[in-house]
N, C-alpha and C positions, 0 to 999 in steps of 0.2 A: 846585727851581724855577730855580736859577741854571743848572743843566745844561740845562734846557729852553730857556732864553733863549740859551744857548751854541749849542745845536743849530740853533735858528731862525736865529741870526746867521750860522753857517757855511753853511747852505743858501742864504741870501740873497746872501752875499758871497763864496762860494767861488771864483767865476770871475774875481773882480777881480785876484787874484794870478795870474801866468802859470804854468800847468802845476803848480799846487799841488793835491795830493790830500789828502783828509781822510776817513779811515775810522774810525768810532767805534761803540761799543756797550757792552754789559754782559756780564759773566760771573758765574757763581755762585761767589763766593769761598769758600764753605763746601765746595764740590765740587772746585774746581780750584785749582792753583797760580796765583799772581798774574801769571806771565809769559804774554804773548800774542804769537804769532808770525805774521808775514806772509810768505807765500811766493809766488813766481811759477812757474807750471806751464808749462814749455816742451814737455814730452813728455806728451801726453794719455793715454798708457798708465800714467802714474804719478799719476793723480788720487787714488788710494786710498793710505793709509798716510802715514808721515812720512819726509821726505827732507831731511836737513840741507843738502844742496847747493842746495836750492831756496829756502831762507830768505834773505830780503833785509832784514828788519827785526824788531826785538823791542821790546816796550814792557811796562810793568808797570801793572796796573790799581790804582785807588785802593781805599780800604777799602769803598766801595760797589759795587766791581766794574766801575767805568767805565774804559774804555780808549779810546785813540785813536792812529792812525797819521797823521802829516802829513809833507809834504816835497815835493820836486820831482824825485825820482830815477826815477819810473816812466816808461814809454814813452808816447809820444803816441797810438799805435795800441792798439786793444783787445787785451787778453791775459787769460788765465785766471789768477786769483789764489786763494789759500787763506789763511784766518785760522784758526789752531788753538790749542787749549789742551791740556795733558796733565798727568799726574802722574808722569812718568818721573823717576828720580833722576839726579843728576850722577855720572858714572863717575869723573872725575878733575878736579882743579882746573884752571880755564882752558880746558877743552875742552867741546865741544858734548855735550849729554846724550842724543844720539840715536845709534842704531845702525841707522838705516834703518827702524825699526819701533817702534811704541809701542802696546801693546794698550790702555792706559788713556788714551785721547785722544778729542777731539771736534773736528770742523772744519766749516767752511762754505766752499763753492766759489762763486765769483762772477766776473763779467766786469767789467772796469774799464779805464780809461785814466788818463792823468796828471793830468787836472784834475777828476776826479770827487769828489763829496762823498757819502758813503754812511753812513747811520745804521742800525745793527742794534739794534733796540729790545728792551727787557724782559729778555732772557736770551740765553744762547748755545745754547739748545736749537733744533734744526732747525725744529721746528714753529712757533717764534715768528718765524721769518724771513719769514713771509708779509707782515709789516708793514714790510718794508724801505722806507726813505725814501732816494731816490737821485736825483741829477741825471742819471743814465744809465738810460734805460729798459731797457737790455739786462742790467743788473746781476743781476736775480733770475731770469734765464732758467733757470738750472740748478735752482732751487727748484721752479719750475713743472713741469719735466721730471721731477724726483724724485717729485712727486705722481702723475704718470701712471704712473711705474714701480711705485709701490705698488699702484695699481689693477690693473696688469698682473700682478703677483705673486699677487694675490688671485684673479684670473680663472684663472690656471694651477693654483692649488691647490684650486679648487672641485671639479673632477673630475679624477682622476689617470688618465685614459685617453688612448690614442694619438689617438682621434678629437678629444678636447677640445684636445689639444696642437696638432694640425694646424690646427684652426679658429682657435685663439688666435694661432698663429704668423702666419697670414695677416692677421688683424685687427690685432694690435698692432704688427707691423712697419710696416704702412701708417699706423696711427694716429700712431705716434711720428715716422715720417719726415715725414708731412704736417704735423704740429704743429711739428716743428723748422724746416721750410722756411717756415712761416707766420710765424715769429719774425724772419725776415730777418736772421739772424745765424749765419754758418757755424760759429762756435765752439760755439754751442749744438748745432748738427747734429753736430759732432765728438763732443760729449759723448754724444749718442745713439748714434752709430756705434761708439764705443769700448765701449759696453754691449752692443749687438746682436752685434758681431763678436768679443766676448771668447771665446777658446777655452775658458774655464772654464764658460761657460753651456751649458745643455742644448740651446738652440736655435741653437748655432753651425752645425750642419749645414744648418739651414734658411737661415741667412745666406748660405752658399755657394751653395745652390740659388737664392736670390733674386738673387744677384749675377750669375747666368748671363743673366738676361733683364730685370732691372729697371734702367732708365736713370737711376734716382735717384742711384746711386753716382758715375757719370761727371758728372752734373749738379753734385753736391756738390763734386767736384774743380774744376770750372770756377768755381763760386762762391767757393771758397777762393783760387784763383789771382787772381780779380778783387779780392777784398777784402783778402787777406793774401799778396801775391806775395813770393816769396823769404824766407818765414818757415819756422821749424822745423815748424810745424803742417802747412803745405801740403806740404813735402818728405816728412815722415813719412807722411802720408796717401797721397800718390802712390806711395810705395815699397811700402806695405802693399797698396794696391789692385792694383798691378802684380803683386805676388807672388801674391795670392789669385786673380787672374784667370788667371795662368799655371797655377796648380794645377788649377783647374776645367777649363781648356781642354785640358789634357793627360790628365785623369783618364780620359776615354773610351778613349784609345788606349794606356794604360799599365797594363793588367792585369798584375799581378805585378811591376810596376816597383819598383825599389829607391828608396824615398823618402829614403834617407840623403843623397843629394846635394842634394835640395831642402831638407831640414832644415838641412844644413850651410850652404847658401847663405843661408837665412833667419837662422841664428844669426850668420853673418858680417855680414849686413846690419844686424841688430839691434845687434850689438856696435859696428860702425862708427858707427851713428847715435847710440848712447849715448855713445861717446867724443867725438863732435862736440858733442853737447849739453853734456857735462861741461866740455870745453874752453871752449865759448862762455860757459857760466855763470861759469867761473873768470875768464876775460878780462873779462867784464862787471863782476864784483865788484872786480877789480883796478883797472879804470878808475874805478869809483865811489869806491873808496878814495883813489885819487890826486887825484880832483876834490875830495873833502872835505879832504884834506891841504893842497891849494893855498889853501883858505880860511883857513888858520892864518896868524897874523902871523909875522914872522921870529923873534920871541922865543918864541912858542908852538911853532914848529917845533924850535927848539933844545931846549926843555923836553921835547917829544915824543921826540926822539932820545935824550936822557938818560934818560927814563923807560924806553924800550925797552932801555937798557943796564943796567937794574936799579939805577939810582942812587936814593938816598933824597932826600927834599925838602931836607934839610940839605946833602947833597953837591951837588945841583943849584944851590942858592943860592950856595955857595962857588965853584962853577965859573963862574957867570954874574955874580958880584959883586952879588947882590941879596939882599933879606931873604927869610926863609922864608915869611912871609905873602904876599909877592909871588909866590913860587913856587906856593903853594897856589892863588892866584887864577888863575895861568896853567894849572895842572893842571886845575882845575874847568872852565875855558873849553875846554881840549882835550877833556875828557870829553864836554862838551855838544855840541861840533861833530862829534865822532867817534861820538856816540850810544852811549856806553858808561858804565858805572858804577864801574869799578874798573881797576886796573892789569892784572889778569889778563885781563879782557875786551879791553883795549887790545892787549896782547901777542898774544892769540889772533887778533885781526883780521889782524895783520901776519904772524904765523906761517903762517896759511892762504895 
């Protein structure tokens, strides 16, 4: 009952604080570890799987499985975020327990900005997120698209014939594109585009054919430039669209053409983009870390420096000429402001 009052309070008063977000919900503590992670997705080709470079926050659920993320570090413009849980083990002390992939994991993708309050009720199962409560109408766009994708998969599997595939290609490409555009949210359309243009899908060849004559793709680029100018989403989409349009425009006149050069160009482009995203992510994390550190008092900063030098509480007390209990108070304050629970986590932040 107390949590219900809390959820109601946060929904009513979330926007009173400037740029404060509040994402909360429940996980099945019998199925998952208590740690819950929040990530920001800058590269829409990395929506699937676990990427430790995208993680921006971690919290621990209580005994009932309730978790929440709060703060003011998110961007004021809409971005794609992910909350996930997993059962992957820690490889070494003080390091992240991911290697870019974790088979036993579950996540939810959503759209949000810095002052959104979102409640994910009942459980962490995807089917339960139809009851999302949010101050942002765009939050659950991906969930709605996923339901259409499930219908699409069923339609393709009903009859495994070429005629059925051709009919379904025409129908579902238009259905998904029209639905995405009706949401009036280009990020939702990018989610659809990433799915339809995925080279691992059986209908990728139809995507290339559709690209030849369908003005939808250029229209999406214009909508991205209008809503999200100078963002990684728009730059990545424009680069991919240019590359694919070049491929289909030269295909008619390049019988027997050696595609090695095109593939090398695409690899270079992809590599350069990934490097740019990686550096941007690291710079952003470093900036956030410095901003948090500036919130520490002078005494807390001294304690932080001594902690990072592996000094014990007793040694810190002797250096600063204070009592051990005072040091413990400063240490706990540093942990809280830096959003960590141990010295190892603290050192891991600065080592990164």
